[in-house]
LUMBA-652198 format. One record per residue (C-alpha): y, x, z; residue in three letters. Coordinates in steps of 0.5 Angstrom, whole numbers, padded with zeros to 4 digits, always signed. Last residue first. Layout:
BEGIN
YXZala;...
END
This chain:
BEGIN
-0019+0020-0002ile;-0015+0026-0002lys;-0018+0031-0008pro;-0017+0038-0005leu;-0010+0042-0008glu;-0012+0048-0012pro;-0012+0054-0008glu;-0005+0058-0008asp;-0003+0054-0003ser;+0004+0050-0001gly;+0026-0041-0008pro;+0033-0041-0005ala;+0037-0044-0010pro;+0043-0040-0013val;+0050-0041-0010gln;+0050-0036-0004ala;+0047-0031-0008pro;+0054-0032-0013asn;+0052-0031-0020gln;+0055-0026-0025ala;+0055-0028-0032pro;+0050-0024-0037ala;+0054-0018-0041pro;+0054-0019-0048lys;+0053-0014-0053asp;+0045-0014-0052pro;+0045-0022-0053gly;+0048-0027-0048asn;+0042-0032-0049arg;+0037-0027-0049arg;+0039-0024-0043ile;+0041-0030-0039leu;+0033-0033-0040gly;+0031-0026-0038leu;+0035-0027-0031glu;+0033-0034-0030arg;+0026-0032-0032val;+0026-0026-0026ile;+0030-0031-0021glu;+0024-0036-0022gly;+0018-0031-0022tyr;+0021-0028-0015tyr;+0024-0034-0012leu;+0018-0039-0014gln;+0013-0033-0012tyr;+0016-0033-0006leu;+0016-0040-0004glu;+0009-0040-0006asp;+0007-0035-0001ala;+0010-0038+0005phe;+0007-0044+0003thr;+0000-0041+0003gly;+0002-0037+0010leu;+0003-0044+0013gln;-0004-0045+0012pro;-0006-0039+0017ile;-0014-0039+0017leu;-0014-0041+0010thr;-0008-0037+0008phe;-0012-0032+0012leu;-0018-0032+0008gly;-0014-0032+0001tyr;-0011-0026+0003ala;-0018-0023+0005ile;-0021-0024-0002ile;-0014-0022-0005ile;-0015-0015-0001leu;-0022-0015-0003val;-0021-0015-0011val;-0015-0010-0010leu;-0020-0006-0006ala;-0025-0006-0012leu;-0020-0004-0017leu;-0018+0002-0013glu;-0024+0004-0012ala;-0027+0003-0019ile;-0021+0007-0022val;-0017+0012-0018asn;-0023+0013-0013his;-0029+0014-0018ala;-0027+0015-0025trp;-0021+0020-0022phe;-0026+0023-0017phe;-0031+0024-0023ser;-0026+0027-0028glu;-0024+0032-0023tyr;-0030+0036-0024gly;-0027+0042-0026ile;-0020+0042-0024glu;-0015+0042-0030gly;-0013+0035-0029asn;-0018+0031-0033gly;-0018+0023-0033ala;-0016+0022-0040ile;-0017+0028-0044asp;-0023+0029-0039pro;-0026+0022-0042phe;-0033+0022-0038tyr;-0036+0026-0032pro;-0038+0020-0028phe;-0043+0021-0023trp;-0041+0029-0021gln;-0046+0029-0015gly;-0039+0032-0011thr;-0034+0026-0014tyr;-0040+0020-0014ala;-0042+0022-0008met;-0036+0023-0004ile;-0032+0017-0007val;-0038+0013-0005phe;-0038+0015+0002val;-0031+0014+0002asn;-0031+0007-0001arg;-0036+0005+0004phe;-0032+0008+0010leu;-0026+0003+0007asn;-0031-0003+0007leu;-0031-0002+0015ile;-0024-0001+0016tyr;-0023-0007+0011ile;-0027-0012+0015thr;-0026-0009+0022pro;-0018-0010+0021ala;-0017-0016+0017val;-0021-0022+0019leu;-0022-0020+0026leu;-0015-0019+0027phe;-0013-0026+0023ala;-0018-0029+0028cys;-0014-0027+0034ala;-0007-0029+0031lys;-0009-0035+0029gln;-0012-0036+0036arg;-0006-0034+0039leu;-0001-0039+0035thr;+0002-0037+0029thr;+0010-0036+0026pro;+0010-0034+0020val;+0010-0027+0017ala;+0005-0024+0022ala;-0001-0025+0018ala;+0003-0020+0012val;+0004-0015+0017gly;-0003-0016+0019leu;-0005-0015+0012met;+0000-0009+0011ile;-0003-0006+0017ala;-0010-0006+0015ile;-0008-0004+0008ser;-0005+0003+0011gln;-0010+0004+0017ile;-0016+0004+0012gly;-0017+0011+0014thr;-0017+0015+0007cys;-0009+0015+0007ala;-0010+0018+0014leu;-0013+0025+0010ile;-0021+0026+0009ile;-0021+0033+0005glu;-0026+0033-0001val;-0030+0039-0003arg;-0034+0041-0008phe;-0039+0047-0009ser;-0045+0042-0008asn;-0043+0038-0003gln;-0037+0039+0002ala;-0033+0035+0007ile;-0026+0037+0009ile;-0023+0034+0015asn;-0025+0038+0021trp;-0026+0044+0016ala;-0032+0047+0012asp;-0036+0041+0014leu;-0043+0040+0010ser;-0046+0035+0007val;-0053+0031+0007pro;-0054+0025+0002tyr;-0060+0022+0005asn;-0057+0015+0005phe;-0057+0015+0013phe;-0054+0022+0012asn;-0048+0020+0008leu;-0047+0014+0013leu;-0047+0020+0019trp;-0042+0024+0015ile;-0037+0018+0013ile;-0037+0016+0021gln;-0036+0023+0023gly;-0031+0024+0018val;-0027+0017+0020val;-0026+0018+0027leu;-0023+0025+0026ser;-0018+0021+0022ile;-0016+0017+0027leu;-0016+0022+0032trp;-0012+0026+0028thr;-0007+0020+0027gly;-0007+0019+0034ala;-0006+0026+0037val;+0000+0028+0031pro;+0004+0022+0033leu;+0008+0020+0027tyr;+0003+0017+0022ala;-0002+0014+0027phe;+0004+0011+0032pro;+0008+0009+0025ala;+0002+0004+0022tyr;+0002-0002+0027ile;+0010-0002+0027leu;+0010-0001+0020phe;+0006-0007+0018ala;+0010-0011+0023val;+0017-0009+0020ala;+0014-0011+0013ala;+0012-0017+0015ala;+0019-0018+0018arg;+0022-0016+0011ser;+0018-0022+0008leu;+0020-0027+0013his;+0027-0025+0012leu;+0026-0026+0004val;+0023-0033+0006ser;+0029-0034+0010thr;+0034-0033+0005asn;+0040-0030+0008glu;+0044-0029+0002ala;+0045-0022+0003leu;+0037-0022+0004leu;+0037-0025-0002tyr;+0041-0021-0007lys;+0037-0015-0003ile;+0031-0018-0005thr;+0032-0019-0012ile;+0035-0012-0013val;+0029-0009-0010leu;+0024-0013-0014phe;+0027-0011-0020pro;+0026-0004-0018val;+0019-0005-0015ser;+0016-0006-0021leu;+0017+0002-0024val;+0014+0005-0017ala;+0008+0000-0017met;+0007+0002-0024leu;+0007+0009-0021pro;+0003+0007-0015tyr;-0002+0004-0020leu;-0002+0010-0025phe;-0006+0016-0021asn;-0008+0021-0025asn;-0008+0026-0019glu;-0002+0030-0021ser;+0001+0024-0024phe;+0001+0021-0016tyr;+0003+0028-0014glu;+0009+0028-0019pro;+0011+0020-0017leu;+0012+0021-0010ala;+0020+0021-0010ala;+0020+0015-0014phe;+0015+0011-0009leu;+0020+0014-0004phe;+0026+0011-0006ile;+0023+0005-0006val;+0021+0005+0001ile;+0028+0008+0002phe;+0031+0001-0001val;+0027-0004+0003trp;+0028-0001+0010gly;+0036+0000+0008thr;+0036-0008+0005ile;+0032-0010+0013ala;+0037-0006+0017ala;+0043-0010+0012tyr;+0040-0016+0013lys;+0039-0016+0021arg;+0045-0013+0022his;+0048-0020+0024leu;+0043-0020+0031gly;+0036-0020+0032pro;+0032-0014+0033ile;+0027-0015+0028leu;+0031-0011+0023ser;+0031-0005+0027val;+0024-0004+0026leu;+0025-0005+0018phe;+0031+0000+0018gly;+0027+0005+0023ile;+0021+0005+0018cys;+0025+0006+0012ser;+0028+0012+0015ile;+0021+0014+0017leu;+0018+0014+0010val;+0024+0017+0007leu;+0022+0023+0012tyr;+0016+0023+0010glu;+0019+0026+0003ile;+0021+0032+0006met;
END
């Protein structure tokens, strides 16, 4: 059921690519349903002790309010941000909703992970076509383990502003191979750390009731997530160098969202808790299922 929220969001963003008066409403639909998805997925994130996505869900609420406000005002920067989301979904959707494409990509990644593990003299076995096992621990490789989401997001960012053919080609070469290869090593690290029980620390924080889960928590939810964030920031900087307009675009978005939050917080302080802030017209605002425990999924 939850996957339909992503599908509706995807459709909304893709429709927003079609010129017309409907674009802003289609984009709003896309943003609304992706935020609903984040909250609907909270039980799964909490079961995995993953606190990054719940934090994103909380932060998505003010983001959504501001985004809707400026989409209704047809702010150019926010429309371009929605175009970036639409392009990201356009890249991601075939792998998410066409089983043949998704299965092919997962199988490709599984084969390359096993090759790398053997290269590092860490032999493993396959309990199923996408389940890697070692030392009685098993890890399931799903679509999220392939790096396609990060690749789609960064290529979407690159498509947020008009670019030349050369810039498009350089952006693709910077994003896709880099993220794909680094993601393979991320998977290898997490599998080795989990099945080898490298980080059996602080079970009260990192445990979820499964034997040995602490090592998966520290390897996947902490170390790998933080390193991935650093890598994405570096890639974003590379994109800003290749496409200078992206730097201007990012600055405009920062000024818009940060300025809006600061303005609203200022109004709350001036008006106090019992006095509502005066309404603002957006157009007048300056535009800145099994009994077995679920396997860890990288």
